[in-house]
N, C-alpha and C positions, 0 to 999 in steps of 0.2 A: 157345098157350104150353104147353110140355111140361115137367113136373117131372123133373129128373135124379135127385134123391134127396131123401129126407126123414129128418131126424134128430130123435128124441124125447129130451127130458130129463125123465124120469119124476119125479124128485125135485122139481125146480123147476116142473113142469107148464109147460115152455116148449117151443114148437115152432119149429124153424128150417126155412126153405125157401130153396133156392138154385135159380133158374130160368134159362132161356135168356136172358132179358133182363137178367140180373144185378141183379134186385131182391131185396134181402135183408130179411126181416121176421121178427118174433117177437112172441109174446103169451102170456098165461096160458092162453087158450083160443082155438083156431082152428077155424073152420068153413069148409068149401069147397063152393061150389055148382058141381059139375062141368059141369052143363048150360050155365050162363051164365058160367062162369069168373069167379066173384066170390069173393073171399076176405074173410072176416070175422075181424078181429083184435080180441079182446075181453079187456080187462084188461091194463093196462100194455103197451099196444101200441106197437110200434116198427117203422118201415120206412125203408129207405135205398135210394136209387137215384142213382148217380153222386154229384153234389154236393148232393143234396136229401135231407134227413132229416125225418121226421115222427114225433112221439111224442104219444100221447093215450090217454085211457081206452079209446076204441073207434075203430078205423080200418076202413074198407071199401075194398078195392082191386078195381077192375074191370080185369081183365088185358087184354082185347082193346083197350079204348080208353085204358088206362093212366090212368084217373081215380081220384083219391083223395078220400074223404070222411072227415072226422074230427070228433069232438065229445068233450066231456069234457076240458077244459084242454088243447087241442091246442097243440103247439109246432112250428112250421115253421121249418126252417133251410135257406136257399139260399146256399151258399158260407158267407160269414161273417155274413150278415144273418139275424137271428132275429126271428120274429114270434109272439106268443102271442095267443090269442083264445078265443071261446066255441064257434064252429063254423067249419069251413073246408072248401073243396073246391079241388083242385089237379090240373092236367093235366100229367103228366110229359112228354108229347110236345111240347106247345107252351110249357111253363114259364109258364102263365098260371093264375090262380086267384082265389078270393075268400075273405075272412076276415071274419067277423062279430064285432063288439066286439073289435077287434084292438088290440094295443099293441106298440110296438117302439122300440128305441134307435137313433138316428142320431147323427151327429157333434155332440157337445155338448148333446144334448137327447133328450126322449122325445116321440113322437107317438102318438096314438090315433085310432081311427076307428070309427064305427058300421058302416061297410062299407069294406073295403080291397080293391081290385082290383089284382092284378099284371097289367099289360097288355103289358109288354115286359120285356126284360132290364134290371134296375135301374130300372124305372119303375113307380110306384104311383099309382093314382087313389084318393083318399080322400074319402068323403062323411061329413059331420057330424064333422069331425076337430078335434083339439086338438094344440097343440105347447107344450112347456114345458121350461125348463132346471132346474126344481125337481125334486130327486130323490125327494121324498116322493110317496106314492100313497095318497089323492088329493093333488095338488099345491096349494100355497098360491096360485099364480097360473098362468094359462095363456092362450094365444091360441086362440080358437075360430074355425073357418072352416066355411062350408057345404060347400065343396069345396076340396081341395088336390091338387096334382100334385107328386109327390116324385120327383126324379131322384137316386137314391142316390149318395153321394159327389160330389154336385154342387150342386143348388139345390132349393128348395121354393118353389112359387108357390101363393098362397092368396087366395081372395076369397069374400065379404067377410070381414073379420077384426074380431073383438071381443076386447079384452083384459078378462079377468075376474080380479079379486083377491078371494080368499075367496068365490068364486062370485057376486060383484057386478060387473056390467059397468061398465067405467071409460071406455073410448073406443072409437070405431068407425073403421076404415079400409076404404075400398072395395076396396083391393088391396094386397098385400104380397108381397115375395119376399126371400129371404135365402139365403146359401150354407150348405151343410152339409158342407163339405170342408175338409181341411187345406191345400189348395192356394189360391193367391191368386185370388180371384174377387170382382168387384164385387157389392155387395148390402148389405142391411140386416143389422146385427148383432143379437145377442140382448140385450135389456134386462135389467137387474137390478132386482127389485122387493122392497121390504121396509119396515121401520120402524126408526128410530133415535131415541135420546134427544134429540139436538140438532137433527136434521133433520126429525123427524116421519115421516110416510109419504113414500116417495120412489119414483121411477122413474128409474133411472140408466142411462146408456149407450144412450139412444135415438140410435143411431149408424148412419151410412152409410159403408161402406168402398169406396173408389174406386181401382181399379187403372188408373192413368193410362197406364202403359206397362210393358214388361218391367223397366224400371229405376226406376220411380217409382210411388208410391202415396200416398194421403191418406185420413184418417179425420176425419169431422165428427160431433161428438157433442153431445148435449143432456141435461142432468139436471134433473128436476123435484124440488125439495126443498120439502116442504109449508111449513116454517117459515122458509125462506130465499129461495125464489124459483127462478129459472131460471139454471142455470150452463152456460156454453158452453165447449167445448174442441175442440181440433183437433190433428192430427199430420200431418206431411209427411215422407216418407222417400225417400232416393235410394240406389240400389244400383249396384254395379259388379262384374260377374262374380259375382253371387249374394251378394256381401258388402255389408253396410250401411256406407255411407260418410258419409252426412249425414242428420240428422233434426232437425226443429224441432217442439216441442210447446208448447202454451199453453192457458190457461184464463182465464175471466173471469166474474165474477158481480157484480151490483148487488143487494146484500142488501135484502130486502123490509123487515125490521124496523129495521135500523140505518141504511140508506141508504148504507152504505159500498161503494165500488167496489173490489173486490179482484181480484187477478190474479197469474198466474205465467207466465214465459216461459223456455224452456230450448232450447239448441241444442247439437249436437255435429257436428264435421266433421273428416274425414280424407281428404285427396286429394293428388294430384300434378298440378299445372298448370304448363305452360310451364317445366318443369324444376325447379319449386319444390315442396318438401314443405310442405303447409299443414295445420296441426292446430289445432283450436279446441274449446273447451267452455265453456259459460256458463249461468248461471242468474240471473234477475232476478225479484224477488218484491215484492209490494206491502207486506207486513208480516210480522213474525216468526211470527205465529200462524196464517198462512194454511194452511200444510201440516198443522198440528195439527188444524185444523177440517175440512180437505177430503181430505187424502191418506189412503188406506187402508193404505199400507205404512208401518208405524210406525218402521222403521229410518231413514226420512228425517227424523224428528223430531229426531234427534241432531245434524243439521247446524246449527250455530250461526253458522258463517262460510261464506259463499258465495264461491268463487273462480272467476272467469271469465278466460279468456285466449284469445289468438289468436297463434299462432307461425308464422312464415314463414321457411324456411331453404333455402339452395341451395349446392351445391358447384360451384365453378368451377376453372379451371386456375390462377387467382390465389389460391385459398384457399376458405375456408368462411365464409359469413356467415349471421347469424341475427337476426331481428327479433321481439320479443315484446311484445305489448300485454296488460296484466294489470289486473284490477279485483278488489278484495276488499271484500266487504260484511259487516260484523258485524251480525247480526240482533239481538243483545241491546242494543248501544249505538246502532245506526243509523248508525255511521260508515262512510265509504267510504275506501279506500286505493287509489291508482292509481300 
């Protein structure tokens, strides 16, 4: 590697190098071992190579092998993926590396690892790792795994898995996998863990998302509520040309303390079959206070009258005909009108 030129900024004590391999770096202090072609960047070190950037207190760059070593709050960025850690090493030729005590954000959550290895493009092997959707550091809850394989923008596979709440183990799973992408992929979803005045401690959304086909998917979920018991829920959706046309959702719980069986069912449908326009929307509920007790969206509490309908219409050469079936339920009085 031959240096084309060197520029010194005397006031800021920053040294800039631009070299044949298009590696750009700067630091408060720079030391260069001409014999071994090793560059030592000391103090607010920064290095950039193509879509890889590295910032740390100290960075050592071995030019011949294009190896990077960094310590002192290193931050590695490969394209848009950022990983911070305690120490790290990275090979610019192979795009492989290792990070000790690393932490990074993926789709909808954070993962950490005692050892994180980048073994291929967008593929990480993690030893003694954790994953959480809690934004606090340290988090209130997390899933710990002895080893994880992370395919960035795709899936996470982990085994074995232990759920910790306030650093107390809650349950163990021998194997777990879940999607970390905005695209439709089958897999387990992220649970929500916390505590509520009416529910006590809870684990919500223990759910599996199933992509049945390009046009259809379903979600099966389970909530554990300490003071109320187990609540089951599900959702089924149908698409046509990437547009949602039909969905059905429902939930059910047999309350532990009261013995009441409570439920809700909702559907919506828009389609065109055999020349007919078919539209429908409906909600049925066990009692008026069900939503107040279980729904997290407070706007739904304002609905005191539930209107359900199914409308079928068709235009023919003899004219236009329309059939409507309608059901109205007053939650306050309990009366039905059809």
